[in-house]
N, CA, C and O atoms as a GROMACS GRO file, in nm:
protein
  268
    1UNK      N    1  11.196   7.765  13.331
    1UNK     CA    2  11.115   7.858  13.430
    1UNK      C    3  10.972   7.806  13.444
    1UNK      O    4  10.909   7.762  13.348
    2UNK      N    5  10.932   7.812  13.552
    2UNK     CA    6  10.772   7.772  13.578
    2UNK      C    7  10.697   7.901  13.558
    2UNK      O    8  10.742   8.015  13.575
    3UNK      N    9  10.571   7.864  13.519
    3UNK     CA   10  10.476   7.982  13.488
    3UNK      C   11  10.456   8.050  13.614
    3UNK      O   12  10.394   8.155  13.595
    4UNK      N   13  10.483   8.031  13.729
    4UNK     CA   14  10.451   8.108  13.854
    4UNK      C   15  10.568   8.198  13.876
    4UNK      O   16  10.563   8.292  13.956
    5UNK      N   17  10.690   8.162  13.794
    5UNK     CA   18  10.816   8.246  13.834
    5UNK      C   19  10.788   8.364  13.735
    5UNK      O   20  10.880   8.447  13.740
    6UNK      N   21  10.695   8.395  13.651
    6UNK     CA   22  10.683   8.506  13.595
    6UNK      C   23  10.592   8.588  13.626
    6UNK      O   24  10.492   8.538  13.677
    7UNK      N   25  10.595   8.728  13.610
    7UNK     CA   26  10.452   8.802  13.654
    7UNK      C   27  10.357   8.769  13.554
    7UNK      O   28  10.386   8.738  13.438
    8UNK      N   29  10.228   8.777  13.606
    8UNK     CA   30  10.107   8.755  13.526
    8UNK      C   31  10.104   8.888  13.415
    8UNK      O   32  10.144   9.004  13.429
    9UNK      N   33  10.042   8.820  13.304
    9UNK     CA   34  10.030   8.912  13.196
    9UNK      C   35   9.911   8.983  13.215
    9UNK      O   36   9.818   8.930  13.277
   10UNK      N   37   9.902   9.111  13.164
   10UNK     CA   38   9.771   9.187  13.169
   10UNK      C   39   9.771   9.327  13.072
   10UNK      O   40   9.871   9.394  13.050
   11UNK      N   41   9.663   9.350  13.032
   11UNK     CA   42   9.609   9.478  12.950
   11UNK      C   43   9.529   9.549  13.030
   11UNK      O   44   9.450   9.496  13.108
   12UNK      N   45   9.544   9.687  13.016
   12UNK     CA   46   9.430   9.761  13.073
   12UNK      C   47   9.409   9.856  12.959
   12UNK      O   48   9.495   9.891  12.879
   13UNK      N   49   9.267   9.896  12.960
   13UNK     CA   50   9.210   9.995  12.877
   13UNK      C   51   9.117  10.054  12.942
   13UNK      O   52   9.057  10.004  13.037
   14UNK      N   53   9.091  10.195  12.885
   14UNK     CA   54   8.950  10.269  12.920
   14UNK      C   55   8.864  10.237  12.804
   14UNK      O   56   8.886  10.272  12.688
   15UNK      N   57   8.744  10.154  12.857
   15UNK     CA   58   8.646  10.152  12.773
   15UNK      C   59   8.545  10.248  12.762
   15UNK      O   60   8.504  10.298  12.867
   16UNK      N   61   8.489  10.290  12.638
   16UNK     CA   62   8.401  10.402  12.632
   16UNK      C   63   8.294  10.348  12.538
   16UNK      O   64   8.326  10.288  12.436
   17UNK      N   65   8.163  10.369  12.574
   17UNK     CA   66   8.059  10.317  12.466
   17UNK      C   67   7.944  10.417  12.480
   17UNK      O   68   7.921  10.478  12.584
   18UNK      N   69   7.878  10.431  12.374
   18UNK     CA   70   7.768  10.535  12.366
   18UNK      C   71   7.684  10.486  12.264
   18UNK      O   72   7.716  10.407  12.175
   19UNK      N   73   7.566  10.542  12.284
   19UNK     CA   74   7.449  10.520  12.196
   19UNK      C   75   7.445  10.602  12.095
   19UNK      O   76   7.446  10.722  12.123
   20UNK      N   77   7.439  10.565  11.953
   20UNK     CA   78   7.418  10.662  11.831
   20UNK      C   79   7.272  10.635  11.785
   20UNK      O   80   7.214  10.528  11.768
   21UNK      N   81   7.232  10.753  11.770
   21UNK     CA   82   7.078  10.747  11.722
   21UNK      C   83   7.078  10.814  11.583
   21UNK      O   84   7.145  10.909  11.544
   22UNK      N   85   6.987  10.742  11.518
   22UNK     CA   86   6.949  10.790  11.356
   22UNK      C   87   6.854  10.916  11.376
   22UNK      O   88   6.796  10.943  11.482
   23UNK      N   89   6.847  10.991  11.253
   23UNK     CA   90   6.765  11.100  11.239
   23UNK      C   91   6.629  11.030  11.205
   23UNK      O   92   6.521  11.088  11.214
   24UNK      N   93   6.643  10.900  11.165
   24UNK     CA   94   6.501  10.830  11.145
   24UNK      C   95   6.456  10.788  11.261
   24UNK      O   96   6.532  10.710  11.318
   25UNK      N   97   6.338  10.818  11.326
   25UNK     CA   98   6.276  10.780  11.435
   25UNK      C   99   6.225  10.648  11.450
   25UNK      O  100   6.197  10.592  11.557
   26UNK      N  101   6.213  10.588  11.301
   26UNK     CA  102   6.182  10.451  11.326
   26UNK      C  103   6.297  10.352  11.320
   26UNK      O  104   6.272  10.231  11.325
   27UNK      N  105   6.422  10.397  11.309
   27UNK     CA  106   6.545  10.323  11.291
   27UNK      C  107   6.583  10.307  11.457
   27UNK      O  108   6.548  10.394  11.536
   28UNK      N  109   6.645  10.208  11.492
   28UNK     CA  110   6.675  10.177  11.634
   28UNK      C  111   6.817  10.226  11.646
   28UNK      O  112   6.891  10.231  11.548
   29UNK      N  113   6.853  10.261  11.767
   29UNK     CA  114   6.975  10.324  11.792
   29UNK      C  115   7.097  10.192  11.794
   29UNK      O  116   7.065  10.075  11.816
   30UNK      N  117   7.203  10.225  11.773
   30UNK     CA  118   7.329  10.131  11.768
   30UNK      C  119   7.423  10.180  11.890
   30UNK      O  120   7.428  10.298  11.926
   31UNK      N  121   7.490  10.087  11.943
   31UNK     CA  122   7.606  10.112  12.045
   31UNK      C  123   7.742  10.125  11.963
   31UNK      O  124   7.764  10.045  11.872
   32UNK      N  125   7.818  10.207  11.990
   32UNK     CA  126   7.963  10.226  11.972
   32UNK      C  127   8.040  10.195  12.059
   32UNK      O  128   7.991  10.208  12.172
   33UNK      N  129   8.176  10.146  12.055
   33UNK     CA  130   8.284  10.135  12.149
   33UNK      C  131   8.419  10.190  12.127
   33UNK      O  132   8.454  10.193  12.009
   34UNK      N  133   8.487  10.226  12.197
   34UNK     CA  134   8.619  10.256  12.188
   34UNK      C  135   8.702  10.227  12.311
   34UNK      O  136   8.658  10.258  12.422
   35UNK      N  137   8.831  10.164  12.296
   35UNK     CA  138   8.924  10.104  12.381
   35UNK      C  139   9.041  10.227  12.363
   35UNK      O  140   9.080  10.271  12.255
   36UNK      N  141   9.080  10.265  12.476
   36UNK     CA  142   9.209  10.361  12.490
   36UNK      C  143   9.307  10.295  12.574
   36UNK      O  144   9.280  10.248  12.684
   37UNK      N  145   9.430  10.292  12.513
   37UNK     CA  146   9.545  10.256  12.609
   37UNK      C  147   9.581  10.367  12.696
   37UNK      O  148   9.598  10.482  12.654
   38UNK      N  149   9.593  10.332  12.822
   38UNK     CA  150   9.622  10.459  12.901
   38UNK      C  151   9.767  10.496  12.924
   38UNK      O  152   9.810  10.590  12.989
   39UNK      N  153   9.838  10.397  12.853
   39UNK     CA  154   9.997  10.418  12.866
   39UNK      C  155  10.025  10.480  12.722
   39UNK      O  156  10.123  10.555  12.722
   40UNK      N  157   9.978  10.470  12.630
   40UNK     CA  158   9.998  10.530  12.490
   40UNK      C  159   9.915  10.630  12.447
   40UNK      O  160   9.954  10.725  12.380
   41UNK      N  161   9.796  10.611  12.486
   41UNK     CA  162   9.681  10.698  12.451
   41UNK      C  163   9.626  10.662  12.307
   41UNK      O  164   9.547  10.740  12.253
   42UNK      N  165   9.663  10.551  12.245
   42UNK     CA  166   9.623  10.488  12.151
   42UNK      C  167   9.471  10.442  12.142
   42UNK      O  168   9.428  10.363  12.226
   43UNK      N  169   9.402  10.482  12.057
   43UNK     CA  170   9.239  10.458  12.072
   43UNK      C  171   9.211  10.362  11.952
   43UNK      O  172   9.278  10.360  11.849
   44UNK      N  173   9.106  10.285  11.976
   44UNK     CA  174   9.068  10.178  11.877
   44UNK      C  175   8.896  10.182  11.865
   44UNK      O  176   8.826  10.148  11.961
   45UNK      N  177   8.852  10.218  11.763
   45UNK     CA  178   8.708  10.228  11.770
   45UNK      C  179   8.639  10.087  11.701
   45UNK      O  180   8.691  10.026  11.607
   46UNK      N  181   8.530  10.054  11.757
   46UNK     CA  182   8.438   9.950  11.705
   46UNK      C  183   8.291   9.983  11.681
   46UNK      O  184   8.232  10.065  11.751
   47UNK      N  185   8.235   9.920  11.585
   47UNK     CA  186   8.106   9.958  11.544
   47UNK      C  187   8.035   9.867  11.608
   47UNK      O  188   7.916   9.891  11.593
   48UNK      N  189   8.056   9.768  11.678
   48UNK     CA  190   7.955   9.684  11.743
   48UNK      C  191   8.028   9.615  11.842
   48UNK      O  192   8.150   9.620  11.835
   49UNK      N  193   7.960   9.534  11.956
   49UNK     CA  194   8.003   9.466  12.056
   49UNK      C  195   8.090   9.347  11.990
   49UNK      O  196   8.204   9.326  12.032
   50UNK      N  197   8.035   9.272  11.888
   50UNK     CA  198   8.100   9.162  11.843
   50UNK      C  199   8.228   9.198  11.796
   50UNK      O  200   8.324   9.126  11.824
   51UNK      N  201   8.242   9.306  11.724
   51UNK     CA  202   8.405   9.372  11.685
   51UNK      C  203   8.480   9.374  11.798
   51UNK      O  204   8.587   9.315  11.808
   52UNK      N  205   8.428   9.440  11.883
   52UNK     CA  206   8.518   9.469  12.016
   52UNK      C  207   8.568   9.343  12.090
   52UNK      O  208   8.678   9.329  12.142
   53UNK      N  209   8.469   9.256  12.087
   53UNK     CA  210   8.497   9.111  12.162
   53UNK      C  211   8.612   9.050  12.058
   53UNK      O  212   8.721   9.018  12.105
   54UNK      N  213   8.588   9.036  11.935
   54UNK     CA  214   8.669   8.977  11.846
   54UNK      C  215   8.814   9.027  11.848
   54UNK      O  216   8.908   8.952  11.822
   55UNK      N  217   8.830   9.160  11.880
   55UNK     CA  218   8.972   9.231  11.874
   55UNK      C  219   9.013   9.186  12.026
   55UNK      O  220   9.131   9.151  12.037
   56UNK      N  221   8.955   9.182  12.115
   56UNK     CA  222   8.991   9.156  12.252
   56UNK      C  223   9.050   8.982  12.236
   56UNK      O  224   9.153   8.937  12.286
   57UNK      N  225   8.972   8.925  12.170
   57UNK     CA  226   9.001   8.773  12.184
   57UNK      C  227   9.117   8.735  12.077
   57UNK      O  228   9.168   8.624  12.074
   58UNK      N  229   9.151   8.837  11.994
   58UNK     CA  230   9.266   8.821  11.903
   58UNK      C  231   9.379   8.868  11.983
   58UNK      O  232   9.482   8.802  11.981
   59UNK      N  233   9.370   8.976  12.053
   59UNK     CA  234   9.501   9.044  12.133
   59UNK      C  235   9.511   8.913  12.254
   59UNK      O  236   9.626   8.876  12.279
   60UNK      N  237   9.421   8.857  12.313
   60UNK     CA  238   9.453   8.746  12.404
   60UNK      C  239   9.532   8.652  12.339
   60UNK      O  240   9.635   8.613  12.394
   61UNK      N  241   9.493   8.605  12.214
   61UNK     CA  242   9.544   8.491  12.155
   61UNK      C  243   9.723   8.547  12.128
   61UNK      O  244   9.815   8.473  12.163
   62UNK      N  245   9.744   8.655  12.077
   62UNK     CA  246   9.862   8.706  12.038
   62UNK      C  247   9.943   8.717  12.171
   62UNK      O  248  10.060   8.680  12.164
   63UNK      N  249   9.904   8.758  12.279
   63UNK     CA  250   9.988   8.768  12.410
   63UNK      C  251  10.030   8.628  12.434
   63UNK      O  252  10.149   8.604  12.452
   64UNK      N  253   9.924   8.516  12.435
   64UNK     CA  254   9.958   8.398  12.469
   64UNK      C  255  10.052   8.346  12.385
   64UNK      O  256  10.135   8.270  12.436
   65UNK      N  257  10.059   8.369  12.272
   65UNK     CA  258  10.150   8.307  12.168
   65UNK      C  259  10.291   8.376  12.183
   65UNK      O  260  10.388   8.322  12.129
   66UNK      N  261  10.308   8.498  12.256
   66UNK     CA  262  10.448   8.551  12.285
   66UNK      C  263  10.505   8.468  12.396
   66UNK      O  264  10.625   8.443  12.402
   67UNK      N  265  10.427   8.431  12.475
   67UNK     CA  266  10.508   8.362  12.594
   67UNK      C  267  10.515   8.217  12.576
   67UNK      O  268  10.574   8.147  12.659
   0.00000   0.00000   0.00000
């Protein structure tokens, strides 16, 4: 079966991100991230952008290995 005979693979998520501020005015704010699967309602939180990107890259690799 040729690659074009299969439907394309995809994932969809709701991405939420927000700024978290410290009680210490000298401390800088950090960004937090959450992905929610709209089909299952499952949520995954990430402490920083690098963790979010790493999780997405890992998932893309897993999807590619399954096909």
